[in-house]
C-alpha positions as CSV (number, residue, x, y, z in Angstrom):
1,M,-167.2,-11.6,-65.8
2,P,-164.5,-11.1,-63.2
3,P,-160.9,-10.5,-64.3
4,R,-158.8,-13.6,-64.9
5,R,-156.2,-14.5,-62.3
6,W,-153.2,-13.0,-64.0
7,S,-155.1,-9.9,-65.2
8,R,-153.8,-6.4,-64.2
9,H,-157.4,-5.7,-63.2
10,T,-157.5,-8.5,-60.6
11,F,-157.2,-5.9,-57.8
12,T,-160.0,-3.6,-59.0
13,L,-163.6,-3.7,-58.0
14,A,-166.6,-3.6,-60.4
15,I,-168.8,-0.7,-59.5
16,K,-172.3,-0.2,-60.9
17,D,-173.0,3.2,-62.4
18,E,-176.3,4.5,-60.9
19,A,-176.7,6.9,-63.8
20,A,-176.4,4.1,-66.3
21,P,-177.5,0.9,-64.6
22,D,-176.3,-1.3,-67.5
23,D,-172.8,0.0,-67.1
24,T,-170.1,-1.3,-64.8
25,Q,-167.0,0.8,-64.0
26,L,-163.7,-0.5,-62.6
27,S,-162.3,1.1,-59.5
28,E,-158.8,2.6,-59.6
29,R,-156.1,-0.1,-60.0
30,V,-153.4,0.2,-57.3
31,P,-150.1,-1.0,-58.8
32,F,-147.9,-3.3,-56.7
33,G,-145.0,-0.9,-57.4
34,Y,-141.2,-1.3,-57.0
35,R,-139.8,-3.3,-54.0
36,D,-136.2,-3.9,-53.3
37,L,-136.3,-7.7,-53.0
38,S,-133.2,-9.9,-52.8
39,D,-134.4,-12.0,-55.8
40,N,-135.1,-9.2,-58.2
41,V,-133.3,-9.5,-61.6
42,Q,-131.4,-6.5,-63.0
43,Y,-131.8,-6.8,-66.8
44,Q,-130.1,-4.6,-69.3
45,V,-132.3,-3.9,-72.3
46,K,-131.0,-5.2,-75.6
47,E,-132.0,-4.3,-79.2
48,G,-135.5,-5.8,-79.9
49,D,-136.5,-6.3,-76.3
50,S,-140.1,-5.3,-75.3
51,L,-142.0,-5.6,-72.1
52,Y,-144.0,-8.4,-73.8
53,S,-140.9,-10.4,-74.7
54,L,-139.3,-9.9,-71.3
55,A,-142.5,-11.0,-69.5
56,A,-142.6,-14.1,-71.8
57,K,-139.0,-14.9,-70.9
58,Y,-139.1,-14.3,-67.1
59,F,-142.7,-15.5,-66.3
60,R,-142.7,-18.8,-68.2
61,G,-144.4,-20.6,-65.3
62,V,-147.8,-19.1,-65.9
63,T,-150.3,-19.3,-68.7
64,Y,-149.8,-16.6,-71.4
65,P,-146.7,-15.0,-69.6
66,A,-146.4,-12.2,-72.2
67,Q,-149.7,-10.8,-70.9
68,L,-147.8,-10.0,-67.6
69,W,-145.9,-7.2,-69.3
70,W,-147.7,-4.7,-67.0
71,V,-146.0,-6.4,-63.9
72,I,-142.6,-5.4,-65.3
73,A,-143.9,-1.9,-66.2
74,D,-145.4,-1.3,-62.7
75,F,-142.4,-2.8,-60.9
76,Q,-139.8,-0.2,-62.1
77,P,-138.6,2.5,-59.6
78,E,-140.0,4.9,-62.3
79,P,-143.0,3.0,-63.7
80,I,-143.4,2.6,-67.4
81,H,-146.7,4.1,-68.4
82,D,-146.8,3.3,-72.1
83,P,-145.9,-0.2,-73.0
84,T,-145.9,0.6,-76.8
85,L,-142.8,2.8,-76.5
86,K,-139.6,1.3,-77.5
87,L,-137.4,0.4,-74.6
88,P,-134.1,2.2,-74.7
89,V,-131.1,-0.1,-75.3
90,G,-128.8,-0.2,-72.3
91,K,-131.5,0.8,-69.8
92,T,-131.6,-1.4,-66.7
93,L,-135.0,-2.8,-65.8
94,V,-135.8,-4.5,-62.5
95,I,-137.8,-7.7,-63.0
96,P,-139.5,-9.4,-60.1
97,S,-138.9,-13.1,-59.6
98,M,-141.5,-15.8,-60.1
99,R,-141.6,-16.0,-56.3
100,A,-142.4,-12.3,-56.0
101,L,-145.0,-12.7,-58.8
102,T,-146.9,-15.5,-57.2
103,E,-146.3,-14.9,-53.4
104,L,-146.5,-11.1,-53.3
105,I,-147.9,-9.5,-56.4
106,F,-150.8,-12.0,-56.9
107,S,-151.1,-13.0,-53.2
108,E,-154.6,-13.7,-51.8
109,T,-153.7,-11.3,-48.9
110,R,-153.2,-8.5,-51.3
111,R,-156.4,-9.3,-53.1
112,A,-158.3,-9.2,-49.8
113,E,-156.8,-5.9,-49.0
114,S,-157.8,-4.4,-52.3
115,E,-161.4,-5.5,-51.7
116,A,-161.6,-4.0,-48.3
C-alpha cells in the first residue's frame, strides 16, 4: 500500500529486498528542510505546546492535521529529530504556511523529483 498523501513517507520509494523477497524497504526520506519564505510564521512556544498541537492549529485545512507534526520538525533551521521531547517554552519555531505546505512541500513536482 503506498503512503497516504500527507504522509512523511510520500517522498520515499518502496524497494524490494532481494535477500528477503517478501520484505519491502523504504528508501531514505529527504526532508523538505527550512526555507526562508515570506509567509512563514514565527511562533514562540508556550507551556503545553507540542509539535502535534501546533500542526493541528496551523494545518487545519487538511485531514488529520496533527499528523503533519513532522513538517514543522523538518522545517526548522535546526530540525527537531525527536517529536516526543518537550518543546522549550520561549523557543521560536518557524512554521510553514498552508501555501508552502500544499504548493511546495507536497508539490507534484517535488514528488516526481524524488522518484527520479
